[in-house]
Steps between C-alpha positions, in 0.01 A plus 500: 500500500622186326707388799199539728289292263765228488531500877123482536483190280797336677367570848153374423639186339725435799199481730340238277822300493492482881156336479599244237609221740167522686176316445166683498445356848833646618403839358163494682605413855576753776729379775427767760280810548800726434602322178329498160436239232717521189186546292419810704851642442460444125170686504587778746810610312279534190237687704769749596577591139133501405396721793788747525615519136237391248187643665672837531698519175282324242181678403204262492697214647272204582609289799531128440242421772330749732508259797880483483520855631402369844636145484856605425523832684753436774464794742418814302202635690486808278440278199209311654414180689752215533451128528643409842854363495440193721232384254694526175541124490127434470476687168490184289334709232619666282711209379874510449440507124276802536762677711756431226258644247471805727877542495502478119220760476690744721829436323350569159363833622820611675715403200266700273525799734880493514528445125291802404642717778399590854532809715745528787243409764410177323865414447574554866208273592629228268839525667336470840296204376813319390662547839175390661499185285856423602394514863228249422745274317684465828173443684408224253814312602462555873129420498558185296774390738269551796230299323721206400666489844160433651450194276605173670634376165764777513468564126762699309411813308793453264815294506821682577840445347707318765777715637803374685487588866737769612592636839394846607791739561562584866291788625695825523400848604515798263527838667344836407597831652153644532425870494254696288395328179204494265257221417208475263469482125703737288576532133324363198298184477182374657444495876192454715365798690606350835867531398484880502585768578872459540598639839778522753546260788763472771664165565715395790803290399382143431599167356310258278555129463679420176227254392155380594455261791518134395296190569787368713499811717124486534513130588740585783243753624229232487711238676592748771131523588450828317130434439441424868683791666260787564784736597600512132159594369274802499184425702262485204762310302511225763121495502506448123761226535284308746168556328633396158727224621822628344802279557712622211474684167197433283575202278750329732419135564649200675499153342677195646712729712608712204431871466326574172327795341235550238607687186335577169692200368347278768625381838873454550766481766570829674808668355686653795679757282191655342343814645215423735165610355131512587554653843283774645620829646416354842741214440762720338499734800533208746784346297682834494471529876625143545793592273593799723414725209197680358321561172616794289286805452386560145712816487811298598415238239448752220811697590703178483341393172535836325722474197479119479356355182161336560623163385495156656282191528192671360255438223280211606623265222441126538421407859660796683667444834766686700860404427807508727699821500810515290839568649639852484550818696234751594126445499365194316142410404380858536252446217324172444483171687282626792318815594672636811291614793587836651404643836322793334127553503345557159428871526493799265820687434503870601296690241346187348203546273311210342416506132188692412163332448403138562852387413612673821362199689789292363735543795418778742202349679709199610745704703396356834588186700749372245880465483733573211702242308775579253698345218272267303500120492565214265138539386521875425523601133854613430410850372262566787732584791730790589662631816203724583229233453284447811313176548274463802308231685342437837745367759351150503523448120706194404391397150736735319868417439590709804827466689744682725815710477634588844618842610674644803649824627852569384730484796 
C-alpha cells in the first residue's frame, strides 16, 4: 500500500514538473485538432482518478466542480457527455490556477483513501490511473513540441545538455529462426487489456535491422526523390503526401542551404546519426520499400524483444530527443529513442476481452483503422514500457516520436 502511495505522489508530481517551463499561454493553446492543451492534460488526468476511483470508492465524495465531468471526459461515452476534442483549446476558463487547485483536491482525496486503506478494485483503478497519467506525460511533451514547432520564433521548451556528436554504427541484420512462439503479456505486473491474452503465433524466419533508421538514411531517401515517387507509396499514402505537402519528416527545415530540425531544445542542425523521428506509417512503409525491406510485424518485434530489459533513452527528462545508437552486437535501441512502426493492424488478440464497465472503453473501441508501434520513445516514462506494450496511431500520424526499424525475410 505504501509503495503505491509513494508512486502516486511521484507520478502526479512528475506531470506538474513537465508543465513548469511553460507559461499559462503555452498551457492553453492547442496546436491541432488531434492534440490537447497542457492545461487539459493536467485536468483530465485528475478527472480520471476522480471519476473512476474517488466517486466509486469514497462514500459521499463531492466532486470539485460538476461541470468538469463533461469538460475533461475524453471519450468515455458510458460516463456521460464529452467536450469535443478539437475545441479543448477554447476552454480559457477554468483558469490554469483553478486546474491546479483541482489536482490538489483530487490528490488530497486519493492520498486519504490510500492511507486509510482501499479495496482491491480501488487499488487496481489507482494502478490504472498511474499508467494512464504516464501516457499523458508523454502526450504533454509531444503536444508541446507540436505547438512550439508551429511558432515562427522556434522557442525552446527546455535547454538540453550539449552532447558530443557521435557516428551511428553501421546497420547490420540480426536473424531469428521463426517457428511457433508466444506473444502477449505474461507474469506479474501491470499491463493494459490490449496486451492479453498471451497466445501462440507462427513466424517465418526473419531479420531485423540492428538499430533504428537514421536521419542520414532518411535524407538519402529524400534526395533520391522518395517523396515524389508514387511507386513507393500506398495509394492513400501518396494522396496524404500531396494533400498535406510532405517533403520530409515533421520538424525538418532548410535554412541557408543547411538541413535543420526542430527539437524541444529549439531548432538545430540535423544530426545525421540520430534516429529519424516524426514520420508517419505511410512514410515508414515507403522508406522500407525504397530500402528493399519492409516493416516488421508486431509479433516479430515482440519475439525479438522478449527477454531484453526495457532500458534505453527513455524517461522524458530535460528536452528529450532521440540519440544515436551505441556500438555493439545484436539489437540496439529496442526500447526508447523512437516508437517503431510495425506493419500490423491494431486488432484484438484471440480471446481478447475488454475490462468490464465504462473502463472497458479504454482500448478496445479503438481497434480499427490504426497501426501498432512498439518500443517506446525518448519521451516515454522509463517504467511505462515492456516488450508486450502496444501503442497505436492512425497511419498519417506524425507528431509522436515515431521512427523505423527495418525487417526482411531471412534468406
